[in-house]
Structure formats: structure tokens, C-alpha cells
N, C-alpha and C positions, 0 to 999 in steps of 0.2 A: 502446290504448296512452295512457297518462296524458300530457297536455299538456306538462309538465315534464320528463319522461323523452324527450319527443320533442324538445324544445329542447336538452336536453343531447346528444342524439345530433346534431342538426343542427349545432351549434356544433362538435362532434368532427368532423363529417364536412367541413366547411368548412376547419377547420384542417389537417386531412389532405389536403385538395385543395390547399392552398397549398403544404404540404410536398414533395408528389409533383412539383407543378409546377416548383418549384425545385429537387428532385433531378433531373428529367427535363432541365431546362435545363444543369445541370451534366454530366450523363452524355453530352450531346449535344455539348458542348465537347470532352469527352475522347475522343470517336467520330472517331479518326483513321484513314485507312487505312495499312496497314504496306505500304511500297512494296517491290518486288522488290529493286529495285537498292539498299535501304538498306544502308549497311556496317555494320551492328552485329553482324554473324557470325550463321551459321545457326541456332545455338542461340537465342540471343537474339531473333533474329526470329521462332523458333517461338514463344516465350515472349510477345513481343509480341503475336503473332496469335491466342494463347490469352486473352490478357487483354482483347483486343479482342473475342474472341466471350463471354468473361463479361459484359463491358461490354454487349453487345448484348441477350444474353439478359435481364439486370437492366433494362435500358432498355425492353424489349418487355413485362415483367412489370408494369414500374410504369406504363407507358402503358394497360395493360388494367386495372389497378386503377384508375386514373383515371378511366376511362370508367364502370366500375362505381361508382364514388363520385359521379359527376357524376350518373348514372342515379338512385342512391339520394337525393340530393338533390333532385331534381325530385319524387321520390314521397313524401318523408317527410311532407308535408303532407295527404297522402291518408288517408282513413277506415281504409284496410286495412294502412298501413305497420306492420312489426311483427310481421305475422301469417306464420306458416308456410304456405308454399306446399303443403305436402304433407297436413296434418291441420289447417289452420286455426286452430290454437291460437297463442296468444302466443309470440313467440321470446323467450327470456330475457333481461333487460336485461344481464346480463353478456355473454353472447354477442354481444349487439349493440355493447357497448362495444368488446370485443375486435376484431370485424369488423362494421362498421355496415352493410356492404353484404349481409351475409348474409341469405337469404331462406327458409332452413328452420331449424327448432328442432334442438337438441341431441339429443333423443330419435328423432326421424325420421332425423337422421345415423346414430344407433346402430343403429336398426333396418334400415335399407339396407346397413350393413356387415355385417350377420349374415346377409344374403342371399348 
């Protein structure tokens, strides 16, 4: 992969990491246990618990992506960054722009989906 494309992706990864860290901090602040003795009514309590479950799932997904992006940042300067793990060809730059942590090209994904 060309150096200028790597630098573009590197800047994007750093920016995404910063955004995710901020979003995770905000979600952590909203992660409050819904007490059973809370006098908000049964339906409202159920809604609050559902909202909490959605918040927790979102938080877990963001944490996982943060880990993948930090891993990508550590590998971005390597010789093989941007190569498909399945076929060895270069991953399309638009795919890396959309998902910098991608390690498989679009063609290999399509072939795998046909199976």
C-alpha cells in the first residue's frame, strides 16, 4: 500500500479511536442500574431496563471496535498492512476508509458468502 494512503488511514484510525473513547466515556456515565424499589412504575421500569440493555450492548460493541482499531493502529506501519488475509491481494482503499480494521477484501467476503 502506498505511504500516503497508509497515512490517510492512520489519521482516520486515530480520529476514530478518540471518538470511540469519548463515546464510551459518555455511555459509561449513562450506565446506571435500575433499582427494583424505584417508584417509576412497572412499565417505566421495564422500559428503563430495556434502555439499559441497549446501552450495554452499544457499549460492548464500541469497546470491541476500539480494541480492533488500536490493534490496527499498531499494525498500520507494517509491510503487510492492507493485504487481504485470505488471498494476499491489497484491500480496496474505499473498504479501508469505511472500515479501517478490515483485514479481508470485498471479493473474498463475496466468495465466502456464496459458500
